[in-house]
C-alpha positions as CSV (number, residue, x, y, z in Angstrom):
1,M,0.2,-0.1,0.0
2,H,1.6,3.1,-1.0
3,F,1.0,6.5,0.9
4,T,2.0,8.5,-2.1
5,M,-0.2,11.7,-0.9
6,E,1.3,12.3,2.1
7,N,4.6,10.4,2.5
8,G,6.6,13.0,4.4
9,S,3.8,14.9,6.3
10,F,2.1,11.4,7.4
11,A,5.6,10.1,8.7
12,L,6.2,13.3,10.7
13,C,2.8,13.3,12.0
14,A,2.9,9.6,13.0
15,I,6.3,10.1,14.8
16,F,5.4,13.3,16.6
17,L,2.3,11.8,17.9
18,E,4.3,8.8,19.4
19,L,6.7,11.0,21.0
20,A,3.8,13.0,22.5
21,L,2.3,9.8,23.7
22,C,5.5,8.7,25.1
23,W,6.1,11.9,27.0
24,A,2.6,11.9,28.6
25,F,3.1,8.3,29.7
26,A,6.2,9.1,31.5
27,M,4.6,12.1,33.2
28,F,1.1,10.6,34.0
29,V,1.0,6.9,33.8
30,D,2.2,4.3,36.4
31,Y,1.3,0.7,37.4
32,T,-1.4,-0.3,40.0
33,G,-0.8,-2.0,43.3
34,E,-1.8,-5.4,41.7
35,S,0.9,-4.9,39.1
36,I,3.7,-4.3,41.6
37,G,2.3,-6.9,44.2
38,I,0.1,-4.7,46.4
39,V,-3.4,-5.5,46.8
40,V,-5.5,-2.3,46.3
41,E,-9.2,-1.6,44.8
42,S,-8.9,-2.4,41.3
43,D,-10.2,0.2,38.5
44,L,-12.8,-2.4,37.5
45,D,-14.2,-2.2,40.9
46,R,-14.1,1.4,41.2
47,V,-15.7,2.1,37.6
48,R,-18.4,-0.9,38.1
49,G,-19.1,0.2,41.6
50,T,-18.3,-2.7,43.4
51,H,-15.6,-2.3,46.3
52,T,-14.8,-6.0,46.8
53,R,-10.8,-5.6,46.7
54,D,-10.3,-8.7,44.9
55,H,-6.8,-9.4,43.7
56,L,-6.9,-9.4,39.8
57,S,-6.2,-13.0,38.8
58,S,-5.0,-14.6,35.7
59,I,-8.8,-14.8,34.6
60,Y,-8.6,-11.2,33.7
61,Y,-5.7,-11.7,31.5
62,Y,-7.4,-14.4,29.4
63,M,-10.3,-12.1,29.2
64,F,-8.1,-9.4,27.7
65,Q,-6.3,-12.0,25.6
66,D,-9.7,-13.0,23.9
67,V,-10.9,-9.4,23.5
68,H,-7.9,-8.4,22.2
69,L,-7.8,-11.1,19.5
70,T,-11.4,-10.0,18.6
71,M,-10.5,-6.7,18.1
72,V,-7.5,-7.4,15.8
73,I,-8.4,-10.3,14.1
74,G,-12.4,-10.2,14.0
75,F,-12.9,-6.7,13.2
76,G,-9.3,-6.5,11.1
77,F,-10.9,-8.9,8.6
78,L,-14.8,-7.9,8.9
79,G,-14.4,-5.3,6.0
80,T,-12.6,-7.2,3.6
81,F,-15.6,-8.3,1.7
82,L,-15.4,-4.8,-0.3
83,K,-13.9,-5.6,-3.8
84,R,-11.7,-2.5,-4.0
85,Y,-11.0,-2.2,-0.2
86,G,-9.7,-5.4,1.3
87,Y,-6.3,-4.2,2.3
88,S,-7.5,-0.7,2.8
89,S,-9.9,-1.8,5.4
90,A,-7.8,-4.3,7.1
91,V,-4.3,-2.4,7.5
92,P,-5.7,1.0,8.6
93,N,-7.5,-1.1,11.6
94,L,-3.9,-1.9,12.7
95,L,-2.9,1.9,12.6
96,I,-6.2,3.0,14.6
97,A,-5.6,0.2,17.2
98,A,-2.0,1.0,17.7
99,V,-3.0,4.9,18.3
100,T,-6.1,4.2,20.2
101,L,-4.8,1.6,23.0
102,Q,-2.1,4.3,23.8
103,W,-4.4,7.5,23.6
104,A,-7.5,5.7,25.3
105,T,-5.4,4.9,28.4
106,L,-4.5,8.6,28.8
107,C,-8.1,9.9,28.0
108,Q,-10.0,7.4,30.3
109,G,-7.2,7.7,33.0
110,F,-7.7,11.6,32.9
111,F,-11.3,11.3,34.5
112,Q,-9.9,8.8,37.2
113,M,-6.6,10.3,38.3
114,Q,-5.3,9.8,41.7
115,R,-2.8,12.2,42.9
116,G,-1.7,13.2,39.6
117,K,-1.2,9.8,38.1
118,I,-3.1,7.3,35.8
119,H,-2.7,3.9,37.4
120,V,-3.2,1.1,34.7
121,S,-3.6,-2.6,35.1
122,I,-5.1,-5.5,32.9
123,T,-8.7,-3.9,33.3
124,N,-7.3,-0.5,31.8
125,L,-6.1,-2.4,28.8
126,L,-9.7,-4.0,28.4
127,H,-11.3,-0.7,28.8
128,A,-8.6,0.4,26.2
129,D,-9.7,-2.3,23.8
130,F,-13.3,-1.2,24.1
131,A,-12.5,2.3,22.9
132,T,-10.4,0.7,20.1
133,L,-13.7,-1.0,19.0
134,T,-15.6,2.2,18.9
135,T,-13.0,3.7,16.5
136,F,-13.1,0.3,14.6
137,I,-17.2,0.9,14.1
138,S,-16.7,4.4,12.9
139,F,-14.2,3.9,10.6
140,G,-16.5,1.5,8.6
141,A,-18.5,4.5,7.9
142,V,-15.7,6.7,6.5
143,L,-13.9,4.1,4.5
144,E,-12.5,5.9,1.4
145,L,-13.1,9.3,2.7
146,T,-10.0,10.0,4.6
147,T,-6.5,10.2,4.3
148,P,-4.1,8.6,7.0
149,I,-3.7,11.9,9.0
150,Q,-7.4,12.6,8.9
151,L,-8.0,9.2,10.2
152,I,-5.4,9.9,12.9
153,V,-7.2,13.1,13.9
154,M,-10.6,11.5,13.7
155,V,-9.3,8.6,16.3
156,I,-8.0,11.3,18.6
157,C,-11.1,13.3,18.7
158,E,-13.3,10.4,19.0
159,V,-11.6,8.6,21.8
160,F,-11.6,11.9,24.0
161,I,-15.4,12.4,23.4
162,F,-16.1,8.7,24.1
163,A,-14.3,8.7,27.3
164,A,-15.8,11.7,28.3
165,N,-19.4,10.1,27.7
166,E,-18.1,7.2,29.0
167,Y,-17.3,9.0,32.5
168,I,-20.7,10.9,32.6
169,S,-22.6,7.5,31.9
170,L,-20.8,5.1,34.5
171,D,-19.5,7.5,37.1
172,I,-22.4,10.2,37.3
173,L,-25.5,8.6,35.9
174,K,-24.3,5.2,37.1
175,I,-25.9,3.1,34.6
176,S,-25.2,-0.6,33.8
177,D,-24.0,-1.5,30.2
178,V,-21.7,-4.3,30.7
179,G,-21.5,-5.4,27.0
180,V,-20.9,-1.6,26.0
181,S,-23.6,-1.8,23.7
182,M,-24.8,1.7,24.4
183,L,-21.3,3.4,25.5
184,V,-19.5,1.6,22.3
185,H,-21.7,0.4,19.6
186,V,-24.5,3.3,19.5
187,F,-21.6,5.9,20.0
188,G,-19.4,4.6,17.3
189,A,-21.8,3.9,14.9
190,Y,-23.7,7.4,14.9
191,F,-20.3,9.4,15.3
192,G,-19.0,7.5,12.3
193,L,-22.3,8.5,10.2
194,M,-22.0,12.0,11.3
195,V,-18.5,12.2,10.2
196,S,-19.6,10.5,6.7
197,C,-22.3,12.9,6.3
198,V,-19.9,16.0,6.7
199,L,-17.2,14.4,4.4
200,R,-19.8,13.2,1.6
201,N,-18.2,15.4,-0.9
202,N,-15.3,13.0,-0.6
203,R,-16.8,9.9,-1.7
204,P,-15.5,8.4,-5.0
205,E,-17.6,8.3,-8.1
206,K,-17.4,4.7,-8.3
207,E,-19.1,3.0,-5.5
208,S,-17.4,-0.4,-4.1
209,V,-20.4,-1.4,-1.9
210,C,-21.4,-5.1,-1.9
211,I,-19.3,-5.9,-4.9
212,T,-17.2,-8.9,-3.8
213,L,-14.6,-11.2,-4.8
214,P,-14.3,-15.0,-3.6
215,T,-11.2,-14.6,-1.5
216,P,-12.2,-11.3,0.1
217,D,-15.5,-13.0,1.0
218,L,-13.5,-15.9,2.6
219,F,-11.7,-13.6,4.8
220,S,-14.5,-11.5,5.8
221,V,-16.4,-14.6,6.9
222,M,-13.3,-15.8,9.0
223,G,-13.7,-12.3,10.6
224,T,-17.4,-13.1,11.2
225,I,-16.7,-16.4,12.8
226,F,-13.9,-15.0,15.2
227,L,-16.5,-12.4,16.2
228,W,-19.3,-15.0,16.6
229,L,-17.2,-17.3,18.8
230,F,-15.5,-14.7,21.1
231,W,-18.5,-12.3,21.6
232,P,-19.7,-13.9,24.7
233,T,-16.1,-13.1,26.2
234,L,-16.7,-9.5,24.8
235,N,-19.9,-9.1,26.8
236,A,-18.6,-11.0,30.0
237,S,-15.0,-9.6,30.2
238,L,-16.0,-6.7,32.6
239,A,-18.5,-8.6,34.6
240,Q,-17.9,-10.1,38.1
241,G,-19.1,-13.5,39.8
242,D,-22.4,-14.6,39.1
243,A,-23.2,-11.6,36.7
244,Q,-20.2,-12.9,34.5
245,H,-21.9,-16.3,34.2
246,R,-25.1,-14.6,33.0
247,A,-23.4,-12.6,30.4
248,V,-21.7,-15.5,28.8
249,I,-25.2,-17.8,28.9
250,N,-27.3,-14.7,27.6
251,T,-24.9,-14.0,25.0
252,Y,-24.6,-17.4,23.5
253,Y,-28.2,-18.1,23.3
254,S,-28.8,-14.4,21.6
255,L,-26.0,-15.1,19.0
256,A,-27.6,-18.5,18.3
257,A,-31.1,-17.1,17.7
258,S,-29.8,-14.1,15.6
259,S,-28.1,-16.2,13.3
260,V,-31.0,-18.8,12.9
261,V,-33.1,-15.8,12.2
262,T,-30.8,-14.5,9.9
263,L,-30.0,-17.4,7.6
264,A,-33.8,-18.3,7.5
265,I,-34.7,-14.9,6.1
266,G,-31.6,-14.7,4.0
267,L,-32.5,-17.8,2.1
268,S,-36.2,-16.8,1.7
269,S,-37.5,-14.7,-1.5
270,F,-38.4,-12.0,0.8
271,V,-35.1,-10.7,0.9
272,D,-33.7,-12.2,-2.4
273,K,-35.7,-13.5,-5.2
274,K,-32.9,-15.7,-6.1
275,Q,-32.7,-16.9,-2.8
276,Q,-29.0,-16.4,-2.5
277,F,-26.9,-15.3,0.7
278,F,-25.1,-11.9,0.6
279,T,-21.8,-12.2,2.8
280,V,-22.8,-8.7,4.3
281,H,-25.9,-10.3,5.5
282,I,-24.3,-13.1,7.2
283,Q,-21.6,-10.6,8.6
284,N,-24.0,-8.1,10.1
285,S,-27.1,-10.1,11.1
286,T,-25.5,-12.9,12.7
287,L,-23.6,-10.9,15.1
288,A,-26.5,-8.6,15.8
289,G,-27.7,-10.6,18.7
290,G,-24.3,-10.1,20.6
291,V,-24.9,-6.4,20.4
292,A,-28.6,-6.3,21.2
293,I,-28.1,-8.4,24.2
294,G,-24.8,-6.4,25.3
295,T,-26.3,-4.0,27.9
296,A,-28.5,-6.6,29.6
297,A,-26.3,-9.4,29.2
298,D,-25.4,-9.8,32.9
299,M,-29.1,-9.0,33.9
300,M,-31.8,-11.6,34.9
301,I,-33.4,-11.7,31.5
302,H,-33.6,-15.6,31.4
303,P,-32.4,-17.7,28.5
304,F,-35.6,-17.4,26.7
305,G,-35.4,-13.8,26.9
306,A,-32.0,-13.7,25.4
307,I,-33.5,-16.0,22.5
308,I,-36.2,-13.3,21.9
309,V,-33.8,-10.4,21.9
310,G,-31.4,-12.3,19.5
311,S,-34.2,-13.1,17.2
312,I,-35.8,-9.4,17.2
313,A,-31.9,-8.2,16.4
314,G,-31.3,-10.7,13.5
315,L,-34.8,-9.5,11.9
316,V,-34.1,-5.8,12.2
317,S,-30.7,-6.1,11.3
318,I,-31.1,-8.0,8.1
319,L,-34.3,-6.0,7.1
320,G,-31.9,-2.9,7.5
321,M,-29.3,-4.4,5.4
322,V,-32.0,-4.5,2.6
323,Y,-33.8,-1.3,2.9
324,L,-31.6,1.1,5.0
325,T,-28.1,0.6,3.3
326,V,-26.5,2.6,0.6
327,G,-29.0,3.9,-2.1
328,S,-31.8,4.2,0.5
329,R,-33.6,7.8,0.5
330,I,-32.3,8.6,3.8
331,N,-28.8,8.0,2.9
332,R,-29.1,9.8,-0.6
333,K,-30.7,12.9,1.0
334,F,-28.1,13.2,3.9
335,G,-25.3,12.0,1.6
336,I,-24.5,9.2,4.5
337,R,-22.4,6.5,3.2
338,D,-22.3,3.1,5.1
339,P,-20.3,0.7,3.0
340,C,-19.9,-1.8,6.1
341,G,-23.4,-1.5,7.4
342,I,-22.4,-0.4,10.7
343,H,-25.9,1.2,11.4
344,N,-27.6,-2.0,11.0
345,L,-25.3,-4.2,13.1
346,H,-24.0,-1.5,15.8
347,G,-26.5,1.3,15.5
348,L,-29.9,-0.3,15.4
349,S,-29.0,-3.3,17.3
350,G,-27.4,-1.1,20.1
351,L,-30.7,1.0,20.3
352,I,-32.3,-2.5,21.0
353,A,-29.9,-3.4,23.6
354,A,-30.3,0.2,25.4
355,F,-34.2,-0.3,25.8
356,V,-33.7,-4.0,26.9
357,G,-31.2,-3.1,29.3
358,A,-33.8,-0.3,30.6
359,I,-36.7,-2.7,30.9
360,A,-34.5,-5.2,32.7
361,A,-33.1,-2.6,35.1
362,A,-36.7,-1.4,35.9
363,L,-37.7,-5.0,36.6
364,A,-34.9,-5.8,38.9
365,T,-35.8,-6.6,42.5
366,E,-34.0,-8.0,45.5
367,K,-36.0,-11.2,45.0
368,N,-34.5,-11.9,41.8
369,Y,-30.8,-11.0,42.5
370,N,-30.7,-11.5,46.1
371,Y,-28.1,-9.1,47.5
372,S,-25.9,-9.0,44.3
373,L,-28.6,-6.6,43.1
374,Y,-26.5,-3.8,44.8
375,R,-23.3,-5.1,42.9
376,Q,-25.4,-5.2,39.7
377,F,-26.9,-1.6,40.3
378,P,-24.5,0.1,43.0
379,A,-26.6,3.3,42.8
380,R,-29.7,1.2,44.2
381,T,-27.8,0.7,47.3
382,P,-29.2,2.7,50.3
383,M,-27.5,5.9,51.3
384,G,-25.0,5.7,54.3
385,K,-26.0,6.2,57.6
386,T,-29.6,4.8,57.0
387,L,-31.2,1.8,58.5
388,D,-31.6,0.0,55.2
389,Y,-27.8,0.7,54.7
390,W,-26.9,-0.6,58.2
391,D,-29.2,-3.7,57.5
392,L,-27.7,-4.3,54.2
393,Q,-23.9,-4.0,55.8
394,Y,-25.1,-6.9,58.0
395,H,-25.5,-9.2,54.9
396,V,-23.1,-7.9,52.5
397,E,-19.4,-7.3,53.1
398,N,-17.6,-4.1,52.0
399,V,-20.8,-2.7,50.7
400,Q,-20.6,1.1,49.6
401,P,-23.2,3.7,50.2
402,G,-25.4,4.4,47.0
403,V,-28.0,7.0,46.5
404,G,-31.0,4.7,47.1
405,R,-32.8,4.7,43.6
406,S,-35.8,2.5,42.9
407,A,-36.0,0.2,40.0
408,L,-38.1,2.6,37.9
409,C,-35.7,5.3,38.5
410,Q,-32.6,3.1,37.3
411,G,-34.6,2.1,34.2
412,A,-35.1,6.1,33.7
413,Y,-31.4,6.8,34.0
414,Q,-30.6,3.8,31.6
415,I,-32.7,5.8,29.2
416,A,-31.1,9.2,30.0
417,A,-27.6,7.7,29.3
418,L,-28.7,6.6,25.8
419,G,-29.8,10.1,25.1
420,T,-26.4,11.4,26.3
421,T,-24.7,9.0,24.2
422,L,-26.4,10.0,21.0
423,A,-26.0,13.6,21.7
424,F,-22.1,13.1,22.2
425,A,-22.0,10.8,19.1
426,V,-23.9,13.1,16.7
427,V,-22.6,16.7,17.9
428,G,-19.0,15.1,18.3
429,G,-19.1,13.6,15.1
430,L,-20.3,16.7,13.1
431,V,-17.7,18.8,14.7
432,T,-15.0,16.2,13.9
433,G,-16.2,16.0,10.5
434,L,-15.8,20.0,10.2
435,I,-12.5,19.8,11.8
436,L,-11.4,17.2,9.0
437,Q,-12.8,19.5,6.3
438,L,-10.2,22.2,7.2
439,P,-8.2,23.1,4.0
440,F,-4.8,22.2,5.2
441,F,-5.7,18.4,5.1
442,N,-4.3,17.5,1.8
443,Q,-6.9,15.5,0.0
444,A,-4.6,14.9,-3.1
445,G,-4.0,11.2,-3.8
446,R,-6.4,10.1,-1.1
447,N,-7.5,6.9,-3.3
448,A,-3.7,5.7,-3.0
449,F,-4.8,4.9,0.6
450,T,-8.2,3.9,0.6
451,D,-8.3,2.0,-2.8
452,D,-6.3,-1.4,-3.1
453,E,-5.4,-1.0,-6.9
454,P,-2.6,1.3,-6.6
């Protein structure tokens, strides 16, 4: 792949960025106590509101390993079905990951600094991987619209906005989103679509969407299979105890249901009169169940509920691929491009996840969850120095005071977090797109980066 348009400027930009990141890490980043043999409260406990002081065991490394593999291989090959953009969709993912993993550590850590330092452990790497997933999703909407420098600038802007929304949702609104369907999938999809809308004049004359060759199809299916296999880990990696078991089980059944519905409808004349599969349908809709169950993955929705959610997600996603992709009236009117179908897999399925999570939170009771309810929804813990809190302390060790929310109130906060996420994504995407349109970003030779042919 030839970076003919910006050889010198891109190299200088990348090297300067890496030097800046190195300086920032030297000034602000250090190990946590777990990393140097001291048992302290982990970042995972702090962010999720559980204060158990469990020592980070090897299970977190295996979780990180699976999630990291999913990021690099699963999403790395997912977009290779496009005829002219196989290399150009896979290789920039490596660039995005390399930048985001470092930058996300700084941005997310900025909101959780202690005594001027960002303390990192394996759980921080997991959070950085989820930030990387956000940028991967957005990249699917701006494929062939950006130069390498523009892509780096977009990543820098997006990750900071993402970290701010994550802090507001988790630490201020105190919502539950263990599979990050709202915080990652909804945000990444609509952020990318808004950037695509602003950059619509950069789109090439020749469309490449859904024009496939056999080998790229096989690579993209391999990416889909990796994601399908490891999605339960993706949703369960930030959960604990019984909640982690539920997250794996619910995701497993939701993925299976969405796949059955997708393949059934994909073979019918309702979608295609020739009764032929499209790789893009399989890629997106078979994974939709994993996204749609994400927010409520660790909640008590029961296996049959997970199957219902997965079936609805598969149906909505595959119909979205047919009627809401490139060429639809909506896309033509606003100039939005979505060559990888991120709206149908991540956007629509993420919205389903948000509402499912809100309903599950509003129906959660101590009868169903026992005392793990207050680990699941920390804001529902009674306020300190009250009779209810003292009674809870008798049954639950190391429980921290909450704000005493009711179930309905928690459900309302879940919906509020969805609104906040959409606002950050839409406004942030539009502003970032305008920044990328500034005249000093050289557009000459952009196709050498976004087209495999050169």
